Each structure stands twice: as C-alpha cells, then as structure tokens.
N, C-alpha and C positions, 0 to 999 in steps of 0.2 A: 757525770763527764759526758759530753756529746759523742756519739758513734761517730769515728771516722773510718772506720773498717766496713766491710761490708755487713748485712744481716739479712736474717730472712724475718719477716712480717706477715703474721698470719690472722686474718680475719675469719671468724667462724660463728655461725647462729645457725638457727632453724629454718624453714620451708619461710618466704614472704618474710624477711629480715633484711631486705633492702640492700643483699650484698652486693647485685649489681649497679646498685646505685651509686655506692661507697665508691666501687671500683671504676665508674665513669668519672667519678668526682679526681680520682686519682690520674687517671687517665689524661682529663683535661688539663689535668698541672702539670703533666708530664711534657703534654705538648705545648703548653704557653711558654717551658723552661728550654725548650728546644728539644726535644728528645723525639727521634721519629721511628714508627713502629718498623720493627727488624733494621733499621739502621744501628741505633745504638740502644732501644728499647723494642723488646719483643714481648708481643700480644699473644697468648694461648688461651684456647678453652677446649674443655673437655666435650664431646660430643652430646652427654648426657646433662650438661649445664643450658639452662634456659634455650631448651630444643625449639621455642619460638622463635629464637633469633639466631639462626646459622652463622656462624662465621661474622657475628657483630658481638660487641658490648657496647650497648647502647649506639652511639654513633660513630662506635670506632672499631675499624677493622681487628679482626682477629684469626690467628690459624686454630684449626678445627683438627687436635689430633687426640689421639686415645692409646699414645704409650709414651712412655719417657724416652725412648729413641729418637722417637719423631722431634720432640724438643731439643734432646742435644745436637741431633744434626743441623739444628737451624741454628747454634751459636756461634757467633763469629769474633774475632780479636776487636770487632768494634762496640759487640754486646753489652753493655753495661749494668742492665738492670730488666728482670724477667716479670711479667705479671701472667700469672694461673687462674684462671676462673673455675672452681670446679675440681679443685687440687686434690680433695681429698678423694674423688670416682677413682684417681689413678691409684692403681693397685701396688703395694709394700714392695711384693716377691716379682713386680716385672720392674722395680728401679727406681720409684718415684723419690723414698727418702734418699738414697744415694746422689741422684741426682740433684737434688737441692743442696744438699750438705756441700757435694762438689763445687757447684756453682757458687755457694758463699766463699768457702775456701779458696776457692780462683780469685776473688775478690768483686762479684757481682752482686748486686742487692736482687732478691728474690722477693714479690710479694704474692702470698696464695691467699683464694678465697675459696671457703668450702663447708658443706656439711659439718654441722658439730656431731648430732646423735642421728641413728635410725629412729623409725618406727616404733622400735621396742625398748627403746631408753640406752642401746648399749652405742660405745664410738662408732662413729661412722667411717667406713673404709678403712682410707690408711690415717685418719685424721687424726688418732692418739701418736702414731710414730712420729708425725709432722710436728705435732706438739710438744715432742720432745727436742727437737732441733731448733726449734724457735727462737729468738731473740725478743719478739715483741708479740703480745698477742690483744688482738681488741676482739670482746665479747658484742657480737651485734644480738639485738632482741628484734621479736616480731609482737604483736598485738595478740593474744588469745582470741579464738575464732569459736569459742564455746558460748553461745546464746548471747546474754549483754557483756560479758566478763571482758573486763578492759584491763587486765591486766597483764604485766610483761611475759612472752612468750619464749622459753627457751630449748621446746623440744616441738617432735613432730608426729603427726598421727596419721595413718593413712584411712580414707574414705571413699570408699568405692575406688575409683582408679587415681585418687586426686591426694594431696597431702596438704594438712593445716597444722598450724602454729597452735601449742598449746601451752598452758602456764603448768607450774608443778600439780596444783590441785585438780584440774581437768584431766589431765595426762594421766594421774592417776585414777580418774573416774571414782575419785570419793563423794560421799554423801557430806553431809552434816557443813560445821563451820570449815569455811575454805582453809586449808594449811599449806602455806608456801614458804618451807624454810629457804633461804640461799645460802649458796655456797660460793667460797671466795679462796683461791688458791694462790700462794706466794711462795714462788720458784725462784730458782737463781742457783749459780755456784755455791761452793763453799766458802764462808768469810766475807759475806756479804751481808750479813745482819738479820739473818732469818728468825735464828732464835730471839735475839736482842728484841725484835718487832715484837715477837710473841710476847716475851717477857712486858712492854710496854701494854699491849691489849689488856694482858690479864691483870696489870695492873687498874688499867681504868673500870674492869669489870669488879672489881674490887671497891674503888672506889664509889661504884654506882649501886653497890650493894646486889648484884645482878648473882644469880645462881648459875656458874657454868663449872664445865669439868675440861681439864687437860689431860690430854694421852701424850705418850711417846713410845716408842720403839724400847722393850724391855731390856734388850742387850747393849743397849746404848749407854755406858756408865763409865765413859771418857773421865768425865769431870766431876761426876757428883755420883753419889751412892745412888742406890737403886730406891724409886720412887720421888725423886728429882730431875727438873731438867733444868738441862745448865748452858749457859753460852760459852764461846770460848775463852772469855776473859773469868768463867767460873762465878756468873753469878747466877741464883737458884731460886727454882721456886717448884711448886709442889705438880707432881704429876702421877699418873696410873700409867705403868710400863704394860704393855700388850704387846702380842704378837701378829694378831690378825684382827683384822674387820669386825668380826663377830662380837669380840669380846667388848670393844668399844659399844656396839650397838646394845647387847644387853647390860651393859652397867648404865647407861644414858637411858634407857627404857625404864629401868627401875627406880627413877629420879626423877621424877614428872615435873619438878620444879624447874628442871635446866632450861635453859632457853638456849645457850650458845657453847658450844663445843669446838676447843681446841683441840688439833691434832700434831704433832711436830715429828719429822723425821718419816714422813708418808712413804719414803722409797722404799724402806725396810720392813712395814707393816704388810703382811699378806705376802710378802716376795713368793715365800716357798709354797704358795695355794695356787691350786687352779685359776689361770687368768681371769680376773674381772670379778673372782669369786673372792678373795682376801678382803679386799678394803672398799671397792669401787660399790658393788650390792648394797652393803650397810651403809653408807653413806648416801648411797641412793635412797634409802629405805627411811633414813633418817630424815632427809628433806623432806620426805612424802609427808611425815609425820610433824612438819611442824618446825626443826630445829634449826638454826642456824649454825653454819659450819664454816670454819675457817682452819685451811689443812697450810702445814708450811714444809716444804721439802724440797729434795732433787728431784727434776725431770729426767735428765740424763746424765750416764755414768761417764767416767774420766775419760773415756774413748768414744764419747756421742752417741751412747747407744740408750734406747729408752731405760728407762729405770725403774722396775716395780709400775704401780697402778697412778702417778701422780703427774704424768699426761693425759692418763684415760680421764682423771678427775678434773682436767683442765677442760676438756670436750663437756662435761657436765656445768661446769662454773658458770655463775651469774658475773663474776669477776677476774682476772687472772692478770698478777703482777709480775713479771718478769724482774728481777733484783738483780744488782750489778755494783761490783766496785770498782778499783783502780788497778789495773794489771802490777803485780808486784816486781814484773821483769821490765818491761818498757817504761812505765809507768806515765804512761801516754794515753793509753787505749780503756775501755771498759774492760772488767774482767766476767768474762762469758763462760768460763771452763774452770772444771777443777783438775788441775796437772798433778796425776799421782806419782809421787815420788818415791825409791827406795832408799832406804840410809845403809849402806856396807860395813860393817866392821868399825861404824863409830869415824870414819875416817873422810868419806865421800858420799854424795848421793847424785843419782842419777834418775831419769825418767824410767816410769813403769813402761814394758812392753806394753802394745796395744791388745793382745790378747791377756787376759788375767782374769782371777774370780771378780764377781761383782761385789758382794758383799766382804768388805775387807773397811771395818770402821779405822780411823784415823786421825791424827788430830794435829797440832802445829808440830814442828820442826822441832822446837825445843824441848817437848817431850820425851826425846829419846828414843821415839819409836822406830822400828824396822822400815813401817810406812805412814808417810802422811803426804798432805795434800797442800798445794798451792793455789791462789785465784788469779788463773792469769787470761791473758786475753786469745782469742781463736789464733793470731799468728804467732804467738810466744808457746802456744801447746806442742809438747814435744812426746816424741815415744823412743823408746830404745829397742833399733833395728827399724824394721819396715812401718810405714806411717801409714794409718787408715786401712789398715786389714786388707778386707776382700771388696770393697767397693769398686763398682764394676766401670766407674767413671773416673779411678784415678789417672792422674797423667791426660786425661782429655781435654782441656780447656787450659789457655794460656793465662798464666799468673797476670793480673793488673794491678797496678800500683796503687 
C-alpha cells in the first residue's frame, strides 16, 4: 500500500557516500514539481555539514541552522516538506527528534541526510534516535579508501584532521583474509510479518544446507515453548533463547561452520544492559569476524520512543527494510505503529496511556490478555489521556490534511 500520510525518510551513510549528491537529486525533482524553497519546501543544513559550501546544497539555497528551534521558527502553514542535511549533527537533547516527530504528525514530509557512525564505530550523534522514528531508510555506501581496496564502505575513520571511508575489514584493522560480514535489519510495527519473513529465510538456508543459527528473546514464549521461535499464527521453528548479545556472540564463536546468524525480537535482547553493550557490540564484533547477520525487531515503542538497540543496529546495517502492513482501523493507510491496548475486565478495550512500561510482551486480542497490540497508521495511533507526553513541539504546527 503506498504512503498517503506524511513520512520521515532517512538517508544514512559514512563520509564520502554521496549524501549531498542524493539530496541534490531530491531537490531538483522537487523544484521540477513546483516546490519552492521556504514557500512550501524548507531546505536546511547544519553548519558542520559540507562546510566547504556554506548556505548551499549543490546549487540550491539552504538555511544554515544549528538548533532545531531555528527550523521550527521557519515552518509556516504553507510548508509541506522539509529537507535537513547533516541531520545527525543536531542534538537529541536540543529537540531534533521531537521536531521531526511533530512535523510528521502534523502531515509534513521530512527528509534527512546524516552520518551513520562516528570514527569509533558507534552511532553518530542523534542518528540512532532518528532511526527509531523513521518510516523509510536508505543506506548509502562509499568506496573503501584503504590502498587498492574497492569494497563498499559503511564506516568512517579519522586520519589527521580528515575522515576517510572504510570497509568492515579495514575499519577493524585486521590482517589476513578479508572478513566483511553483512548486516541486514528488518523492522516495523507488530503484525507486519517480520517473524514470518524470518521463517522463510530459515527455510531457504535449510534448503541450501547452509550452517546457521537462530536466536530470539528468552522470555518471549507467547505462542510456543522455550527453544522455539513462532509467528503470530503459531508456525514454529527452532531457536535459541537469549537475554543479551554476549550469549549470541559466545554461542556463534563456538560454531565455526556457521555462516549466517538470525536474531529475532532484537528490541528486548540486552534491553537492561548498559547502552550499546547489550546487543550492538556483540553484533559489531561478529561482523568483523565475517558472519552475516539478519536482525528482526521493533525500532520504536508503542509511544514512538527508541526501543532497545534495534535503531542503533540500523546505523550499523548494510541494508534496512522498514516493513508495514495495512492499518486495522482505517484500512486505508500503511500500518507503521504498534498500538498498545488494555483489556478491562473482559468487557472493553482502551488505548494505553502515553507513559508506561517498555517491556510488556503482548499478543493478539483474541488471546484474552490484559495487554495486547494492534497495527495502525500514525493518524489512528491513540493514547488514553494526554498525547505524546513531553514533546516540546506539541501543538506548534497546524495540522495539514
């Protein structure tokens, strides 16, 4: 189903991955379609982005702003779309995530371009939090600048005062044979077929007689016994239950014939560990050892907040697919959100309040659980009581049809 509502599209990659080139293509297309800079299309860049071309993105004029409030002040009733170059330079604590969230909820399309990782291999700036609320992610690649290596590069290293792109092998400064595992992340709300897709990939590996391992969250036994991974319609396949990423790493390393690793319910694995130490670093290290990894999980919670380390892994990924279904309420828009519902005394169901526990494992309504989830579009996402908590831009922008 095509998007009819506004969405947040995010282009992410290392240095020299032609982010500006892609932005210029979007701006050229917008201009040809009748959009005008800060008429109905606002173009912004952070001062740290492409410092050699201040006030410009290619041949297009851009406002140079270093605080999200500056962007908010330029939004008018006519603004339909906003392009932000260098978006991950803007700080989360200064409100960039709140701003993007509010703009999309108001019916305005947002397109962002930014660095995926810093020179140490960690998610850059606000990128992981922005990934969490993204509706479409495009991973851009550079070419590794190490000697004669021409492998795709998804990482950046610092050399003197400059930055250069590197592939997995040369980022990790490994000797010997090239080892460059690939990471694919498949995300989206509940009930869009993530675990079903995992089952299909597992079946393909079995047909090819490849060695692989499947991991899921140990506490998720909604539809199956421990040691099984199950879809919502109760189709099962074998898996290994874990609570943190180190368990994944230790088990994989002990099985040298394994080529591919599948991880389901990534949002819960390592959720209670130190940030980025629960799942991100073990996956990062396995990629450096040459393993291919496919991760399935929620990137955002029912109230559109960052959920575990899925969105951080999206920064590290070679490919990201944001999956969606059809809204169960309007049946007219893509379902991008997991609506949390509370079943009261077996008589009625109401939306959960905005604030609540993150880890509440639920299933479908007919399972008779106190908490269950529904897959809805952003327009039909509701909360009991005040909406969208403490977002500093609540009510700031008029709602577009």
